[in-house]
N, C-alpha and C positions, 0 to 999 in steps of 0.2 A: 637653265643650263645644268647638265649633269655630266659627270666624268665618263669617259669611254675607255681610255687606256690607263691601266693600273699596273704598276710594278710592285711585286711583293718581295720585300727584302727579308731574307731568312738566313739561318746559319750563324754567321757572325764569328767573332774572335774571342768570345767569353767562355767561361766554364759551362755555360748553358747552351752551347752550340747544338747539341743533339735534340734538346727540347725545342729549340727554335726551328730546326728543320721540320720537325713534326707539325709545329704550329703553322709554319709558312706553307707547307704542302696542303694542309687542310684548308687554309684561307684561299689559296690559289684555285683549288677545286671548287670551293663555294662561290667565289667571284665569277668563275667561268660559267657555272650553272646559272648565275644571276644575269648573264648576258654581257659581261665586260670583256674587253680584250686584255688578257692577262699575260704579263711577262714575269718570270721568276728569276731573281738574282740571288745567287749564293754568295753572300758577303764574306770575303776572305781578307780584307784589309780596310783601312780607314779612308780610302780614296773613292772606292766604288766608281771607277772610271766608265763602267758600262752605262751609267746613267747619262753620260755626255753624248751618247750616240742614239738616244731613244726619245721618242715623243711620248711624254708622260703627263697625264692629268693629275694623278695622285700616286704617291708612294705609300704603300701599305706596310707599315713597320711591324714585322713579326720577329724582331730581334729582342732577345732577353739579356739582361746583365750589361756588362761593359760594352760601350759603343752600340747601345740599343735603347736602354732605359735611362741613361745618365746624361742625356743632352748632347752627346757627341754626334750621333748620326743626324739628330735634329738640326744641329748647327751646320753640318755639311749640306743638308738638303736646302736649308734656307739660303746658303751661299750660292747654290745652283738654281735658286728660284723655283724649287719643286714643292708643291703642297704635299703635306704628309698627314697621316692619321695620328690621332692622340694628342697628348700634351706637348706644349712648347718646350723650349730650351730650359728656362728657369724652373718650371714645375717639375720637369724630368730630373734635373739635378737634385732638387729638394727631396723628391720622393725616393730616389735611388740611395740617398745618404740617410741611413736610419737615424743618425744623431741629429741632422738638420730637421728631419721630419718630427722627431720628438720635441725639439725646441719650438717648432711651429705649433704643435698641439698644445704645449704648455702655455705659450704666449696667448693662444686663443681661448684658453680655459677649457680645453677638451681633455677628458680623463684618459690617462695613459699610465702604465706601470711606472713606479719609481725606478730611477736608473742612475748609474755612474758610467764614466768612460775610463778606460785604461789603455796604455800603449805598451808595446813590446820593449820599450826602453826603460820601463820601470822595473824596480827590483820585485821579485816574487813576494817577499814579505810585505812590501808596501801595498801590492795588489790585494794580498790576503787581508790586510787590515781594512782596506776600503770595502771589501766584500763583507767582512764581519759587521761593519757599520750598517750596511744595507740589510744584512740578515739572510741566511740561507732559508730555502733554496733560491738559486738565481739561474737566469738564462744567459749564456754567453752567445753573442752574435757579432760576426764581422759587420762593420758599419756599412759596407758597400758590397752586397752580394744578394743573390736571389735563390729561389728554389730551396730555401732552408739549408743551404750548403754551409758547413762549418759551425752549425748551431749545436750547443750542448746544454742540458739541464744539469746543474751541479747541486746535489742534495747533501753531499758529504765533502768536507774540505779536502780530504785526501785525494779526491778525483779532480781537484782544480788544475793541477799542473798539466794533466793530460788534455783537459778541456781547453786550456789556454793554448797549448801547442797546436791543437787541431784548428782552432779559430784563427790564430796568427798566420797560418798558411795562406790566408786570403786577405791579409792586410795588416798594417802595423797598429791599427786602432780598433778597439772592441767596445761595443755597447754591452753593458751588463745590467739586465733588468731584474727587478724583483719578480719571482715566479708567481703567477696567478693561476690557481687551480680553478678551472671552469670550463664551460662549453665553448667550443670554437665555432665562430660564426663568420661568414664572409658575405659581403654585399656588393653586387655589381652596380655601377653607376653608368647610365647611358643617356646622353643628351640632357644632363642636369636633372635626371630623375633616378630614384633608387629602385632597383629591380627587386624581385622576391628574395627573401633571405635563404641562404643555404647553411645548414649545420653540418660540420665535418666530424664524423666519428671514426677514430682510428683504433687499430688493434694494438698500437704501440703508444708510448707515453705522450708523444706530440706529433704534429703533422710535419714529419721530416721528409727528406728527399725520397726515401724508399716508400714511405706511406703515400706520397704524391704520385709516383710514377711506376712502382713495382708491386706494391702489396695489394692484392685483389680483395683483401678484407676491409679496406677503407670504405666507409659508407658516406654518401652525400644525400642528406635529407632536405627536401624542400619544406621549410618551416611553415606550419599552419598556425592560425590563431585559435586560442581556446575560446569557447563560447561563454557567455555570461559576463559577470563583472570581474574586477581585478582584486577582490578581497583576499584571495588565497594565493596571490601571485608567487611569492617566494616558496611556499610549500609545494605548489604545483610544478613549477618549472624544473626543480631539482631532479625529479624522477620522471619527467615528462618530455624526454628527448624528442625533438622534432616539432615541439609546440612552444609558443610564447603567448602571453596574454596580449590583448590588443594594444595596451599602453606600452608594454615593453617592445613589441614589434615596431610600433611607430617611433619609439625612442631610438631604436637601433638604426632605422632608415634615416632619421633626421641626423643622427651622429655621423653616419657614413657620408651623407651628402655634405655635411659641414666640413668633414676631413678633406674631402675632394676639393671643395672650394677654398679652404684655408691654404692649401698648397698651390692653388691656381691651376688645377688640372682642367682639361677640356676634352670634350668628346665622350670619353669613357674612362673608367678605371675600375679597380676592384679593391675594396677596403676590408681589411681583416681585423677582427676584434674578439675579445673574450667576454663572457658573461659569468661573473663569479657566483658564489653560493648565497649571496645576499641580494642578488638582483642588480649588481652594479656592472656597467659596461666599461671595458678598457680597450682603447684603440691600440693596435699594434703597428700597422703600416698601411700604406697605399701603394698598390701596384699599378703603374701607369701603362704597362704592357703585360697583362696577365696572359696565361696560356690560351692558345687559340686552336685547340682541336675540339671536335664535337663533344669530347668527354671532359673538357676543361670547365672551370667553375663559372666564368662569365657566360659562356654559351649555355650552360645548364640553367643559369638564372634567367637568361633571355628566353629560353624554351619554356620555363615555368610561367613567363609573362605572355606566352603565345607567339613567340618569334622564333622562326627556324634559324639554323646556323647560317644558311645562305642569306637570309634577310638581315641578320645581325651584321655580317660582313659588308653587305651592301649599304646598310645604314651608316656604318662607321666611315666607309669610303666617301659617301655623299656628304656627311658632316664635315669631313676634312676639306672637300672641294668647296662647299658653301662658305666655310670659314676663310678660305683663300680669297674668295670673291669679295667678302666683306672687308678683309684686310686691304685688298687692292683698291676698293672703292674709297676707303678711308685715306689711303696714301694719295690718291688723285685729288681728293677734297683738300688735303693739307698742302 
């Protein structure tokens, strides 16, 4: 059995609504080309009552941020008995919460930058003392947000107040990480397999919102492996953007797949990491619903693996449908 009727959920009520609309429209077009009956739903509340009057085999979630990646829409769909794409409720909650993600990485022994957490209820001097212990530079991140919204790199303590004010606009709690200077890598996971690695080269200091969606200077390189042995790995990769030694390439893919599994993700995800100047990887986060336009990173990785955007969307929808059949079978047996 295969799904026929697919509802693409897009838009949403988070700060990433416009990005989600672009993702959803691209997915709807791709699924239509793949031969599915596609309905588009612009989500504007947390009830999505349109779903109650439709015959749906799979809901394709193209919602980012709040009520998209945080388990909320997943919980609603389960209550309605509608199979959906991507990770379940618990994995979505974990991955959306950067602090919960960090704790999972640390408990599993997966390398991630050192960090502290602070809240807006703390005195500025107390926060400053905590950051001094961690050591500058640091990265300020809202614990629950996507698309790099609200993130700042603080290299001078005099810029801390501004960075805090910016980040606290998106939540009362912040994750403050030790800044790791290195190459930015992202790895797509599809059906429990790591896709080709993509390296992100920005014209600005880090891969922020503008670099992702507005700056045409941002480059996305499909990483290739260097030939020969790994003897000069550290010397080579520092100035060899777009290349990794075979051992580092395999290590990155294994780390990404482990991160995906540690959080309990299913179907697909995208894992972000850094590679520092001595050849050490640091996990940053797992995106359970990454961007879904043909220019987005997961589709780019799939394309590098020989899969068209339409085929990728089809695969994701079919994985969700198959998972629902397995779940149904298990319920019947129990």
